[in-house]
N, C-alpha and C positions, 0 to 999 in steps of 0.2 A: 348480496354484497360481493364484490369482486375480491378474489384472493390477492393479497398484496405481494407482488413479486420483487419489490425492491427493498423491503424492510430488512431482509437478511444482509443486504449490502450496507445499509445505513448502520446496522448493529456492528458489522465487522469494521466499519470505518472508525468506530469508537476506540477499539483496541489499537488500530493503526495510528490514530491521532495521539494516543497515550505514548506510543513509541516515538512519534515525531516530537512530542513535548520533551521527552528524555534526550533525544538527539540535540534539540535546540539548547536545552539546559547544559548538557555536558560540553557541547561545542562552544558555548559562551565561556565556560570555565577553561576550556582548552585554549581558546584565543587569548584569555587573560593569563595563561601560564599556570593555571591551578588544577589541571586535569591531565593525567597521562595514562589513563586506562585504555590502552589500544585494543584490548580484548573486547571492550564495550562496543567499539565500532565494528569489529568482526561479528559479534553477536547481533548487532543491529542489521548488518548485511544479511545474516542468516534469517532473521525475522522478516526482513523486507522481501528477500527472494522466496522464502518458503511459505510465509503467511500472506503477505500483501500481494505478491506477484503470482506464485503458483496456485495458491488456495483461493484468494479473493479475486484477483484479476482474471483468473481462468473462468470463474463463474460469470463475470461481466462479459468477457470477450467471447467465450464459447456458448453461453446461454442467452444472457440478456441482449447483448449487441446483435447476436445472430437473429433473435426473434424480432428485434426492432427492424432489422433490414428486411426480413421476410414479410413484415407488416407495413412496409411502405417507406421507411426512413432510408434515404440514400446512404450508401456506404462511404462515398467520397464527398468532399466538401460539405460535411455534416458534423454534428456533435460527435458522432462515432469516430470519424477520422481524427478529430481533435483529441479525443480521449486516447486513441491508439498512439498518437504522436507523443502525448504526455507520458504514457506508460513507457515508451521507448526512451524518452529524455530521462525519466527517472532511472531506468536501467543503466544508462550511461553514467549518471552520477554515482550510483551504487558501485559499479565496476571500479571507477576511479577511487572512491572512498575505500573500497576493499584493498586495492593494490597499495595505497598509501599507508593504511593501517597495518597491513602485513609487513611492509618495509620498516615501519616504525617499531613494530613488535620485534623484528629481527635486528633492531639496533641502528638502523639507518636514520641519520638525522635529516632535518629539513622537510619532514613530511607533514608537520603541523599545518602549514598554510594550505596544502593540498586537501587535507582532511577537512579543515574549516570551510574551504571553498565549496567542496562537493557535498558535505553534510548540510551546510546552510542552503545550498542550491536545491538539494533534494527536499529538505523540509519546506522551503518556500513553495516549490513546485507542487508538492503533495497537498499542502494546505489549500492552495487555490484549486487544485484538481478535485479534491473531495468536496469543496464548496460548490463547484459547478455540477458535480454529479448529484449531490444531495438536494441542491436548490433548483436545478434546471432539468438535467437529464432524467433523473428518477421520477419527478412529478410528471414529466412529459410521457415517460414510459407507462406510468400508471393510467394516464388518460388514453393512450392510443392502443395499448395491447388488448386484444379481445379476450373475453372470458375463456374461450376455447383453448388457448395456449397456456393459461396460467398454471393449471395443475401439473402439466408436463414440465414446465419450467421449475416449479418447486421440487418436483421429483428429481430433476437433473441436478439441482443444487444439493439435494440429499445424497445423491450418488457421488457427486464430487467430494462432499464432506466425508463420506464413508470410505473413500480411497485412502484417507489419511487419519485413521482413528487416533485420538489423543493429541492431534496437532494443535487444535485450538487451546487445549489445556496447557500444553507445553509452553506455548508462546505467551499465554496469559500469565503463567507462573514466572516466566523470564521478565516480562514487563513489571510485574509486581515486585520482584526482587530488586530490579534496578530502581524502581520508584522508592523503595525503602532506603537504598544507598544514597539517593539524591536528597533525602530529607536532612 
C-alpha cells in the first residue's frame, strides 16, 4: 500500500477550518455591531500567517506541488497555478484585515466595514480553496505520485514541522480558547 502523502494536509485543514468558522462567526457579530474584539482579528492574522501560510502552505508549495511538477503536472495553467493564485489572494485579504484591525485597535473609527469585507472574503476564498484541495487536487496527487517519492515527501513534512516545535499546539490552544469564548 502506498504511503498517503496528503493526509497530513487534510488533517491540518481541519484546524484551519475551525479558525475560519471563528472568523465567520465573529465577523457576523461584528457586522451586526455585537463584536469589537480587534485583537481577535490580529490573532487570526497571526494564525493564518504562521500556521496556515508558513507551516501548512509551505508543505504544499515546497513539497507537494514541487513533486507534482516533477512528476508531470504542468506548473502553469494547472491546478497548481490556481492554488498559488488563491494563496496570494488570501495573503492580500489577510494584509488588509491586519491593517484595519490594527487601526481599530489604535482607536481609528470606520474600520469595521474593511474588516468585514476582508475577513468574509478570506473565509469564503479559503473554504472553496480547501474543498478544491481535499476533493480534487489531493486525490489526484495520490493517484499520480509514484511510490518512490512518497517517503521522501513524508520526511520533508516532518522536517518542516520540526523547524517549529510547539507551533501546532500553540495554534490549537488559540483556536480552542476562542471557541470557548464563542459559545
